[in-house]
N, C-alpha and C positions, 0 to 999 in steps of 0.2 A: 729276364726276371721283371724288369720294369713294365714290359708289355702285359704280363700277367697281372701285375698290381693295378695297372690302369683298367684292364678289362674287368677285374673284380670290383673296382670302385664304381663302374658304370652299371653293374648288374642290379636288377630290382630284387626286392625281398622274395625269398623262396626259389630264386633262380639257381640253376646248377652250372658249375664250371667244370668241364672235363679237362684233365691235365694228363697228357700222354708222357710217360717217362721212358725215353729211348736210351738215355745214358745218365746214370745216377751220379752226376758230378757233385762236388761239394756245394756249389751254388744252387743246384736243383734241390738237393736234400735240405739246404738251409731254407729255401722258399717253402718247401712242404712243411718243415717244422714251424714256420710262421703260421701256416694254416692250422696246424694241430694246436698250437698255443692259443690261437684266436678262439677256438671252441671253448676254452676254459677261462678266457680273460674276464668274462662277466662275473666270475666267482671271486677273483682276487684283485682285479684292477679297478680301483674306485677313485683314483686321484684325478683332479681336473687337468686339462692340458691336451696336447695333441695325442691322438690314438696311434697305435702301431700302423705300419703300412698295410697290413692285412688285419681287418677287424670285422666284427659282426658275422663270424662264421658259425653257423648253427651245427654243422656236422661235416666230417670229412671221412671218406672211406677209400683205402688204397689196397690194390692187389698188385701182383708183379707187372702188370701192364701199365698202370697209371693210377690216377686218383680222381675222385668225384667230390667236389666241395659244394655245400649248399649254403646260401646266404640267409642270415637271420633278418628279422624285422629291425630296422634302425629307428631309434627314438627321434632321429633328426628328420624323418619324413614329414612332408606336409600333412596336416590333420586328416584330410580326406583319403590320401594314399595310405596313411597309417591305419585308418579305420578299415579300409578294404583289405589290407594285408592281414590285419588281426582277425577279421571275419573269416577269411579263407583259412587261416591257421586253425581257428576253432573248429571249422568243419572237418579239416584234416585230422585233428585230434579225435573227434568223435568217430571217424571211420577207423582209425588205427586201434582205438580201445576196444572195438568190437571184433577184432581179428584174431584174438588169442585169449585163452582162459586165464592167463596170468593176472590180469587187472582185477577181475571179479574175485578171484581167490585172495589176492593181496589185500583187497578192501576188507575182507572178513577179519583179517588179523590187524588191520590198521597199521601196517608197517610203513615206515617213512619212505620206503621205495616208491610208493604211490601217493601218500598223503603230502609229501614234501618235495621229493626229488623228481617225481613224474617219470620214473624209469620205464614205465609201461610203454611209453612212446618210443623207446629204444628196444626194449625186450620184444615187443610184439612184432617187430620187423626183423629180428635176428635169431630169436630162440627157435630151435627145432621143435617139431611136434612130438617126437619120441626120441628116446635115448637108447635105441637098440644098438647092439655091438656084436658082430659076428653071429647074428641070429639069436642072441641072448639078451638079457637085461643089462643095459649099460649102467655105469656108476656115475653118480652126481655127488659133488662135494661143495659145501658152502663153508667159508671161514667166518665164524662169528655167530654164536647162539643167542647172545643178548644178555648175558649175566653181568651187567654193569649197572652202576647206581643210577645213571641218568636215563635209562630205558624204562618205560612204563611196563615192566614185567619182562618175561623172557619169551623166546620162541616166536618172535613176531613175524618171522618169515619161514621158519623151518617147516611148518605145516603146509606151505604152499606147494613145495616141490613134488611131494608124492602124488598130489592131485594133477598138477601140470604134466608130470611125466609118469603116468601109471606104469607100474611094473619095474621101474628103475630102482636101483639100490641107492638110497639117499643117505649120505654121511654128512655130519655137521661137526666142525671143530670148535672147541671152547677152551679158553685158558683158565677159567675159574673153576678149579676142581671142587671146592666145597659147595658151590652153587649146584653143580651137576649132581653131586652126591645127595644133596637135599631133595633133588627132584627124581631120584633114582626110581622110586616106585611108579611115579607118573610116566617116566620115560619108557618104562617097560611096555606101556600100552600104546606107544606111538609107532608109526610106520616109518621111522627113520632112526638112525643110530648116532649118538653123540659121543665124541672122543675128546678126552681132556688132553689137549696138545697146545703148546706155545707155537703159533705159526711163524714166529720170528726165530725159532731155534731149529737149525738145520738138522741136528741129530734127532730131534723128536719127529720131524717130518719124515726123515729117511726111515726111522723105525716104523712109523705108521704105514709107509709105502710097502715095507717088507711084511709086516704082521697082518695088515688089513687088506690093502688093495691087491697085493700080489696073490693073495689066497682067495679073495672074494670078488674080484673084478675080471672080466674077460681079458686074458693076456696081461693081467695086472695093470691095465690102463684105465684112465678116467675118460669119460665122455664129455663132461662139462664141469667147470670150476667157476664159482662165484666168490670173490674175495671181498667180504664186507666186514673185515676184522677191525684191527686197531686204527686204521687209517694213517699209521705212521709210514713214511716213505721207506725207511729201512726194512720194516716188516713186509710191506708190499713187494719190494724187490726181492728180498730173501725168499719169500714164499714162492714167487714166480720162478725163480732160478731152480728151486727144488722140485716143484710140481710140474712145470711145463714139460720136462722130459717124460713124465708119466701120462701125458695127454695123448689120446689116440690120434692117428691121422684123421684130419677133418674135425677134431675136437675143438671146443670153444673155451676160452679163458676170459672171464669178465673181471675187471677191476672197478669197483664202485668207489664213489666219494673221493675221486682223485683231487678235486679242488681243495678239499679239506687238508690235504697233505702240504699244501703250498701257502696257506694263509700267512704263517709267520715269515715266509721268505719273500713273497711277492708284494705284500701290502706296502712295503717300504721301498720298493724299487721302481725304476723307470720301466716302461714296457719294452719287450724285446723287439727291436727294429732292425738290428744289424747282427751279422755273424759274431759270435763270441759273447753275446749278452745272455745266452741261456744260462740257467743256474743248475749245474750238476748237483746231484744229491736228492732231488725231488723225484718222486715216483713218475711224474708226468714227463720229466726229462728222460727218464729211462725208457718209457713207452715210445717217445718220439725217436729215440736212438735205434729202435728196432727197424726203422725205415731202411737203414743201410743193408741189413740182411734180407729184407723183403725184396729189394731191387737188385740184389747180387746176381750177376749174369754169368753164363759160361764163358770162359773157363772159371771154375770155382774160385772165388776170392777168399780171403781170410775173414770176411765179415761173419760175426756170430748170428745165430738164429736164422739161417737160410731156409729153414723149413716153415717159417711164418708165411701163410698164404693170404692173410687178410688182416688189415689193421684199420679199425673203425672207431672213431671217437665222437661223442656227443657231450653236452654239458655235464661234467662231473663223472663220466663213465666211459670206459673204453673196452673194446672187444679185440682180443688177439686170437685169431683162428689159425690152427695148424693146417698146412697144406695136406691134401689127400695122399 
């Protein structure tokens, strides 16, 4: 573990560190959790003092064989090194933004997915080009339509998905029934469906799966889910536990704005540097806990979610991909 920490400290910005996981011991899983938490620390760790043992992680991606971690630009670099690293990063951004239609469509709606969070830099490298399923149109689901007071209107991202995934059946969940009712005439003209559902209520989600997805999606399964709902940890975890079983093999499940779920927890705490300092209850703690199922080996252990095939996190967003 200390050897990995030293190797990480010596890496330059944008360098990659490959970590082969042959045996998922508690110490190995703890080290990987440090990397996962490091991708989010810029969102919630603002206090002066020593940083965690693993810091400045830009992204980490794990599959059953191991993990690949990318180092971010450190503000502590000498000025010329920082300038060179930043220039390289800007060139990389420009290339990535041109690789997928998501960015240009999202700009039309001025959604904070691109105007603030810069999620296109993650989506462009992970989103599929189509959502076909068994030769038919796949089903897409986003939680959160935008019927809340602090949003500059509604449907800031709903219109993106039918263009990005032509032919897919696009479903959106919204908790605010009166808002959806007021927009009913306008919604009839859109190429997506909005359902009034509390994504934190298991019974409502199970009813939706039976009444809508079972009847309208191939084999009753979803191809892709984006959770951009309440940002409450309890809702994020509850929604995942209900919807993940309805994700098709190879399907993708995105959790957005994970840093927002931790503001009130982490801002007043010391950084996680040793085992036992993680804070259960946050959605990001739940995501990191999926590592145990990801690395479960034969003979089968009792670890949950052993069908997770990929776990990938960037600042404020994570992707959980089901194995084929």
